[in-house]
N, C-alpha and C positions, 0 to 999 in steps of 0.2 A: 724871754720877754714875759712880763707879768700881765695877766688879763685883769680888767676891771671887774669888781664884784657888783652884782646887781643889788638893788636896795633890799630885796628879800634875803639875799645871802648875807649881806652886811648885818641885817637885823638878827638873823639866826646866829651869826658868830658872836655878836654882842650879847645876846640872850644866853648863849652857852658860856661865855666868859663870866657873866653875872652869876650864873648858877654855880660854876666852879668856885668863884670867889666866896659865895655863901657857904658852900659845902666845906671849903678849906678853912673857913673861919677868918678870912681876910679882914683886917680892921679897916672898914670903910664906913662911910656914913650910911650907906644902904644896908650893910650887914649889921651895923649897930642897932638900927631900928628894926623892930619886928616886921618883916615883910608879910603882909596879909593880902591874899588875892581872892577874888570872888568871881563868879560867873552869873550871867543873867540871860534869860530868854525873853527878849522884848515882845515877841509875838504872844507869849503867854500873858504878859502884863496887859497888852491890848485886849486880849480875849477874856481875861478874868477880872479886870478892874471894872468897877461900876460904870465909870464914864466911858471906858472902852466898849463895854457890852452895849451901852446905849447907842454909841456912834455906829457900831457894827449893825445893830438892829435897824437903825434908821437907814443905813445904806442898803440893807437887804430889802426893806420895805420899798425904798425908792426903785430898786431893781425889779421887784415884783410888779409895781405899778407900771413901769415902762414895758415889762414883758407882757402884761395884759393888753396894752395898746398894740404891741407887735402881734400878739396872738389873734386879736380881732382883725387886724389887717391881713393876716395869713388866712384866716377863714374866708374873708372877703375874696382873696385871690383864688382860693380853691373853688368857691362858688362861681366866680367869673370864668374860671377855666372849664368847669363842668358846663356852664351855659354856652361857652364858645364851642365846645365839642358837640353839644346837642344841636346848636343852631347852624354851625358851619356847613354841613352838607346841604341845607336848604337855602342858604344865603347866597346872594350874588357875590361875585369876586370883589366888588367895591365894598360891600358890607363886611365880608370876611376880613379884608385888609383893615378896615376901620376897627373891627372888634379886636383883631390881633394887635393893632397899634395901641388901643386902649389897655389891653392886657399887659403889653410890654411896658407901657408908661407906669402902670400900677406896680409892676415888679420892680422897676427902677426906683420908684418912690419908696417901696418897702425896703429894698437893699440899702438905699441911702439913709433911711430912718434907722435901720438896724446898725449901720456903721456909726452913725452919729451917737446912738445910744451907747454903743460899746466904748467909743472914745470918751464920752461924757462920764460913764461909769469908771473907767480907768483913771480919768482925771480926778474924780471925787475920791477914789481909793488912795491915790498918791497924795492928795491933799491931807486926808485923814492920817495916813502913815507918817508923813513929814511932820505934821503937828504933834502927833503922839510921840514920835521919837525925841523931839525937843523936850516934851514934858517928862518922858521917861528918863532922859538924861538928868534932869533936875532932881527927880526923885531918887535916882541911883546915886547921884553925888551926895545927897543928904544922908542916905543909908551908909554909904562908904565912909563919909566923914564921922558920923556918929559911932560907927563900929570899928574904926581904925583900919579900913582897907586901903592899901596903897594902889591897888589896881583892880578894876572890875572889867571883865572881858565879855563881849557879846558871844554867846554860844554858837549862834548861827543855827541854821536848820537845813532840812533836806531841800526846801524850796529856794533857799538863799545859799550863801557860801558857808559851809560848816567850818567853823574856826576851831572849836574845842572838840576833840575826839573823845576825851574821857575827863571826867571830873568827879571828885567825891561829892556826895550830896551835901556834906557839911559846908562846902564853899559856895553852894548855889544860893544866891540872895534874891532870887526872883520873888518868892512869897513876901519877903520884907519890902521889896520895891513896890509890889502891888498894894500893900497896906499904906505905904508912904504916898504912893500915887493917889490912892483914894482920899487920903487926908489932904493932900495938896490940891486935888481936883474934885471937890464935892459935886455930886449930882444934884441939880436944882429941880 
């Protein structure tokens, strides 16, 4: 009984057949055209392009501003905790409960604010990455068409899925894409 191939296995078989056809010199439309392949590191485009640097700097500044607010709240919590420890032995049970309740409420507010900040920051990061990936694709297509590339593959990274394990530097089009990206996305 034959087992069904997974999509990845089918793709690997097709790629192997393609490579064998190219090596064997099979007369096909693909073999007749010069097959030129490139690789790109989109993260590097984002980090090194003028518009990308500007967006990342703005995101870092936004994070610093929010962190200052959280740090101020954290100092206030430490001060309130010290005050609570100092006054608790002298206070009545009712006053102790009131101070503890106030402290708990401030902690909950701080935790909620920190969580909202993290969610907001992640949302902004995703928004920037999604926008830049679309613009990087446009710049990559322009470079590929101008230079006759049939295929340009995302290298991937340690943080994401590494797609390319090895490539010659001569097929890395990242620097060309950065230049094209800056041309298509001028910083105002």
